[in-house]
C-alpha positions as CSV (number, residue, x, y, z in Angstrom):
1,M,-52.6,-43.1,36.3
2,T,-56.1,-41.4,36.8
3,T,-58.9,-43.4,38.9
4,I,-62.0,-41.5,40.3
5,D,-64.9,-43.0,41.7
6,P,-68.2,-40.8,41.7
7,A,-69.7,-43.3,43.7
8,R,-68.2,-42.8,46.7
9,S,-66.0,-39.6,46.5
10,T,-64.2,-37.7,43.8
11,L,-60.5,-39.1,43.6
12,V,-57.1,-38.2,40.9
13,S,-54.1,-39.3,41.1
14,C,-51.5,-39.2,38.9
15,R,-48.3,-39.1,38.6
16,L,-46.4,-36.3,36.0
17,R,-42.7,-36.4,35.0
18,S,-41.3,-33.2,34.0
19,S,-37.4,-32.8,32.7
20,S,-36.3,-29.3,34.1
21,T,-36.7,-26.9,36.6
22,D,-38.8,-24.4,34.3
23,E,-40.7,-27.4,32.6
24,T,-41.8,-28.0,36.3
25,R,-43.0,-25.0,37.2
26,A,-44.7,-24.4,33.8
27,L,-46.7,-27.6,34.8
28,A,-47.7,-26.9,38.5
29,A,-48.4,-22.2,37.1
30,A,-50.7,-24.6,34.4
31,L,-52.1,-26.9,36.9
32,A,-53.6,-24.0,39.0
33,P,-56.1,-22.2,37.6
34,V,-58.0,-26.0,37.9
35,A,-57.6,-26.0,41.5
36,E,-60.2,-24.8,43.7
37,A,-60.8,-24.4,47.7
38,G,-60.5,-27.6,49.8
39,D,-58.8,-28.9,47.2
40,R,-55.5,-31.4,48.1
41,I,-52.0,-31.7,46.6
42,A,-49.8,-33.7,47.8
43,L,-46.3,-34.2,46.3
44,V,-44.7,-36.9,46.8
45,G,-41.0,-37.9,45.7
46,P,-37.2,-37.8,48.3
47,L,-34.6,-34.6,48.5
48,G,-33.9,-32.6,44.7
49,A,-37.5,-34.3,43.5
50,G,-38.5,-30.6,42.5
51,K,-41.2,-29.9,44.6
52,T,-40.4,-27.3,45.6
53,H,-39.7,-25.9,42.1
54,F,-43.6,-27.6,41.8
55,A,-45.1,-25.3,44.4
56,K,-43.7,-22.4,43.2
57,G,-45.0,-22.1,40.1
58,F,-47.5,-23.8,41.3
59,A,-48.3,-20.1,43.4
60,V,-47.1,-18.3,40.3
61,G,-50.0,-19.6,39.0
62,L,-52.5,-18.7,41.3
63,G,-50.7,-15.1,41.2
64,I,-48.3,-15.2,44.6
65,V,-46.1,-12.9,44.3
66,E,-44.3,-13.4,47.9
67,V,-41.2,-16.4,48.0
68,V,-42.5,-19.7,48.3
69,N,-39.3,-22.0,49.8
């Protein structure tokens, strides 16, 4: 599901599903290079949903080598 309303502002909403932690990290690493300064990303889900794995993959995609937890 994606929503963009250029008349007001750019809002993109999407729901992604992965089958493993490796897939989650790879997806996040692939998305990181298209992020721009000022972008906000909300990770929503219950405990164990993979939010931290996404953040770790996103950091790798940005070239961050520090530990993410």
